[in-house]
Legacy VTK file of the C-alpha trace (Angstrom):
# vtk DataFile Version 3.0
C-alpha trace
ASCII
DATASET POLYDATA
POINTS 324 float
14.784 36.092 146.531
16.291 34.400 149.428
14.964 31.139 148.596
15.487 31.045 144.689
13.149 29.157 142.719
10.473 27.682 144.908
8.600 24.686 143.598
5.327 25.611 145.390
2.968 23.153 143.970
-0.613 23.203 145.200
-1.478 21.920 148.652
-4.397 19.569 148.758
-5.667 16.898 151.197
-4.117 13.800 149.302
-0.493 12.079 149.841
2.402 13.946 148.893
3.729 13.135 145.436
6.210 9.973 144.854
9.756 10.315 144.633
12.311 8.379 142.598
13.976 5.302 144.098
17.029 5.657 146.051
20.564 5.047 144.712
21.278 1.623 144.151
17.975 0.250 144.882
16.970 -0.213 141.146
20.045 -2.128 140.319
20.025 -4.230 143.580
16.125 -4.976 143.295
15.419 -4.694 139.788
14.412 -8.235 139.359
12.110 -8.544 142.353
10.539 -5.302 141.438
9.882 -5.971 137.869
6.339 -5.370 137.177
5.934 -3.348 140.332
4.875 0.351 139.928
7.918 2.917 140.423
6.034 4.624 143.193
7.643 5.718 146.637
5.941 2.531 148.067
8.782 0.383 146.291
10.893 2.353 148.814
9.458 0.548 151.487
11.096 -2.605 150.831
14.623 -0.875 150.036
16.400 0.315 153.321
18.978 -2.401 153.218
20.781 -1.197 149.982
20.619 2.317 150.860
22.029 1.571 154.293
24.655 -0.595 153.236
26.016 1.936 150.715
25.681 4.526 153.565
27.532 2.305 155.854
30.267 1.547 153.303
30.954 5.313 152.671
30.755 6.219 156.366
33.289 3.540 157.016
35.664 4.280 154.406
35.445 8.246 154.364
34.377 9.356 157.864
37.109 9.166 160.400
37.129 9.422 164.385
33.290 9.576 164.586
32.095 6.281 165.977
29.056 8.072 167.684
27.829 9.827 164.460
28.319 6.630 162.419
26.172 4.597 164.708
23.469 7.076 165.229
22.941 8.240 161.612
23.151 4.476 160.421
20.407 3.520 162.913
18.332 6.702 162.447
18.391 6.473 158.723
17.558 2.507 158.361
14.783 2.984 160.989
13.144 5.869 159.195
13.383 4.360 155.829
12.096 0.981 156.905
9.083 2.632 158.723
5.988 2.648 156.064
4.270 5.142 158.333
6.561 7.531 160.148
4.658 9.375 162.784
7.193 12.559 162.009
9.800 13.549 159.694
13.363 12.297 160.707
15.300 15.392 162.204
19.157 15.214 162.863
21.020 18.010 164.475
24.638 17.571 163.944
27.106 19.266 166.386
30.920 19.914 166.556
33.896 22.012 165.236
34.579 22.881 161.655
36.256 20.035 159.637
34.922 17.174 161.880
32.616 15.887 159.140
29.231 17.360 159.660
28.751 18.856 156.020
30.408 15.840 154.722
27.925 13.509 156.418
24.922 15.388 154.863
26.457 15.092 151.598
26.908 11.403 151.807
23.321 10.835 153.362
21.706 12.852 150.195
24.165 10.836 147.710
22.891 7.752 148.885
19.245 8.475 148.867
19.193 10.363 145.559
21.110 10.461 142.501
22.965 13.581 142.153
23.108 14.156 145.979
23.291 17.628 146.963
22.392 18.461 143.146
19.322 16.456 143.255
15.746 18.557 142.867
14.841 16.598 146.144
17.625 17.719 148.321
17.455 21.439 149.465
20.572 23.122 151.016
19.980 26.354 153.192
23.031 28.353 154.592
22.029 30.747 157.230
24.368 33.630 156.177
23.593 33.148 152.437
19.759 32.602 152.476
18.946 34.545 155.542
21.405 37.259 156.105
19.341 40.001 157.321
17.723 40.161 160.747
15.174 42.697 159.811
13.738 40.368 157.062
12.941 37.473 159.486
9.286 37.585 158.912
9.879 37.570 154.913
12.202 34.534 155.392
9.705 32.633 157.452
7.166 32.767 154.841
9.698 32.259 152.097
10.791 29.033 153.980
7.215 27.800 154.652
6.453 28.239 151.011
9.514 26.481 149.890
9.275 23.485 152.026
5.355 22.949 151.468
5.733 23.244 147.928
8.827 20.741 147.648
7.226 18.201 149.943
4.067 18.518 147.903
6.225 17.425 144.940
8.179 14.677 146.683
7.393 13.448 150.172
10.835 12.076 151.146
12.400 15.432 150.397
15.757 16.280 152.268
16.356 19.649 153.592
19.700 20.627 155.013
20.316 23.840 157.275
23.924 24.722 157.473
25.380 27.143 159.873
22.567 27.049 162.447
24.931 28.660 165.058
24.574 32.009 162.568
20.732 31.796 162.009
18.878 34.768 163.370
17.083 33.380 166.608
13.076 32.511 166.137
13.513 32.100 162.263
13.604 28.064 162.519
10.545 27.919 164.667
8.723 28.797 161.242
8.989 25.098 160.060
7.890 23.793 163.713
4.496 22.620 162.447
6.083 20.535 159.703
8.266 18.478 162.061
5.490 17.984 164.718
3.217 14.758 165.028
0.688 15.839 162.438
-0.687 13.760 159.606
-1.240 16.655 157.531
-0.436 20.378 157.684
-2.855 22.383 155.129
-3.285 19.156 153.361
0.216 18.297 152.968
1.857 15.383 154.860
5.542 15.976 156.013
6.097 12.778 157.896
8.542 11.138 155.409
10.654 14.341 154.924
14.356 14.474 156.294
15.626 17.575 158.161
19.100 17.925 158.921
20.627 20.809 160.970
24.398 21.541 160.975
25.791 23.529 164.001
29.149 24.603 165.881
26.865 25.108 169.045
27.936 22.573 171.617
31.384 22.042 170.068
33.124 23.257 173.523
31.127 20.692 175.667
31.828 17.990 172.995
35.732 18.883 173.194
35.593 18.992 177.078
34.218 15.418 177.053
36.838 14.026 174.492
39.666 15.612 176.337
38.552 14.399 179.765
38.541 10.913 178.227
41.978 11.550 176.501
43.573 12.791 179.868
42.082 9.881 181.739
44.016 7.479 179.459
40.519 6.215 178.020
39.847 5.348 174.218
37.441 7.930 172.408
35.501 4.928 171.269
34.460 4.491 174.802
32.417 8.002 174.537
28.841 7.100 174.804
25.873 9.123 173.199
24.647 9.592 176.754
28.008 11.372 177.755
27.109 14.154 175.086
23.443 14.338 173.735
21.518 16.039 176.859
24.432 18.534 177.078
24.086 19.220 173.536
20.285 19.954 173.421
20.743 22.271 176.322
24.018 24.135 174.921
22.002 24.736 171.769
18.674 25.845 173.320
20.645 28.389 175.846
23.219 29.768 173.297
21.871 33.257 172.238
24.224 33.313 169.187
22.167 30.009 167.999
19.403 29.776 165.711
17.947 27.222 168.233
18.101 29.563 171.018
14.820 28.928 172.988
13.572 27.069 169.905
10.366 25.198 169.947
11.731 22.466 168.134
13.917 21.619 171.244
11.436 22.535 173.625
8.972 20.230 172.119
11.327 17.507 171.583
11.071 17.665 167.690
14.639 16.960 166.989
15.153 13.058 167.025
18.914 13.078 167.639
21.413 15.424 168.600
24.822 13.999 166.924
28.110 15.032 168.389
31.136 14.964 165.971
34.376 14.812 167.953
37.351 16.871 167.448
40.002 14.925 165.099
43.243 13.570 166.259
46.577 13.474 164.386
45.890 9.924 163.054
42.588 10.857 161.810
44.130 13.709 159.694
46.591 11.105 158.143
43.299 8.975 157.141
41.899 12.040 155.603
45.000 12.797 153.794
45.310 9.108 152.287
41.744 8.963 151.005
42.112 12.207 149.179
45.205 10.708 147.664
43.393 7.692 146.311
40.607 10.035 145.258
43.022 12.038 143.057
44.567 8.978 141.553
47.828 9.131 143.459
49.662 6.298 145.142
49.792 6.843 148.861
53.077 8.500 149.918
53.461 8.338 153.640
56.096 10.965 153.618
53.719 13.487 152.098
50.972 12.207 154.404
53.231 12.954 157.394
54.158 16.188 156.058
50.599 17.552 155.428
49.498 16.348 158.672
52.495 18.049 160.682
51.497 21.470 158.929
48.058 21.374 160.765
47.648 23.262 164.001
46.637 21.564 167.225
44.986 22.336 170.504
44.866 22.575 173.604
48.303 24.658 173.222
50.309 22.316 175.445
49.125 18.991 174.692
48.250 19.359 171.186
45.688 16.820 170.891
42.875 17.856 168.503
43.303 19.534 164.994
42.098 23.258 164.939
40.198 22.865 161.675
39.709 19.167 161.423
40.101 17.787 157.944
38.905 20.936 156.230
42.275 22.210 154.965
44.225 19.175 154.483
42.976 18.962 150.683
44.418 22.471 149.871
47.686 21.910 151.628
47.674 18.562 149.593
47.793 20.784 146.462
51.175 22.035 147.307
52.590 18.590 146.689
50.891 17.851 143.625
50.861 21.351 142.040
LINES 1 325
324 0 1 2 3 4 5 6 7 8 9 10 11 12 13 14 15 16 17 18 19 20 21 22 23 24 25 26 27 28 29 30 31 32 33 34 35 36 37 38 39 40 41 42 43 44 45 46 47 48 49 50 51 52 53 54 55 56 57 58 59 60 61 62 63 64 65 66 67 68 69 70 71 72 73 74 75 76 77 78 79 80 81 82 83 84 85 86 87 88 89 90 91 92 93 94 95 96 97 98 99 100 101 102 103 104 105 106 107 108 109 110 111 112 113 114 115 116 117 118 119 120 121 122 123 124 125 126 127 128 129 130 131 132 133 134 135 136 137 138 139 140 141 142 143 144 145 146 147 148 149 150 151 152 153 154 155 156 157 158 159 160 161 162 163 164 165 166 167 168 169 170 171 172 173 174 175 176 177 178 179 180 181 182 183 184 185 186 187 188 189 190 191 192 193 194 195 196 197 198 199 200 201 202 203 204 205 206 207 208 209 210 211 212 213 214 215 216 217 218 219 220 221 222 223 224 225 226 227 228 229 230 231 232 233 234 235 236 237 238 239 240 241 242 243 244 245 246 247 248 249 250 251 252 253 254 255 256 257 258 259 260 261 262 263 264 265 266 267 268 269 270 271 272 273 274 275 276 277 278 279 280 281 282 283 284 285 286 287 288 289 290 291 292 293 294 295 296 297 298 299 300 301 302 303 304 305 306 307 308 309 310 311 312 313 314 315 316 317 318 319 320 321 322 323
């Protein structure tokens, strides 16, 4: 029962079913679309409001991740703008805990579907929860294929998020390779408008090395380019025996569209996270508390103390101490 309640549907040689309009689109384009059928085709005219809302969320809530912001905005906008994509959008997000990977996948989901992660059209898989036993890989593969096939049959623009890819059993994720490839249909179902997001710690060491080299050279982290990271990330994930991408056909066949690096966060970024959380809780920003919480965090390397060990992940619970 690892997959829970799968909406399997019935595969037939027809376009996958329409999905609801994305969040904000019906408000923004209501007058323009009056009289038009509420089908997925309307989405073709609607990437702008989704992308604007996504950009606003990323700018106001995600800190220290200039590469991730740029890549994700361009990827989502380009994909939603394309009426006939050749394949699903596949994003692989890499970095240490607390740098924003889960947060970004949540923001993407919230900006496309009302309810975000709780939407019927967004599906989250956690490797250690849904696929815990190596001995059950064959069963997991069958369940995963059935779940994805059924849900894409229900909604062509379904979103699938795979967390803890670095803890997934090697070979399991290859079960979805046919759905990510350049096929118009697989057993009568088109997967070309779906979105697949993979979250992993694999490659985090390489990301840290590059960020630290830039810091030690006196360069701004914003000078780091995607080309400084992306090739090493794909190789790192492919060659990591502890990664779900180990020798995966998804990488070997170039089916991952973007390997997105999440940089380790600095002291100033933690302060930004704390301020946003204070505002979200309805408190006025108290810089004394902001500083106290930030200084309670641990940093690495030991001598230079440049990057936060846990990113922004624990600042929220530490903030509870001051507002209990």
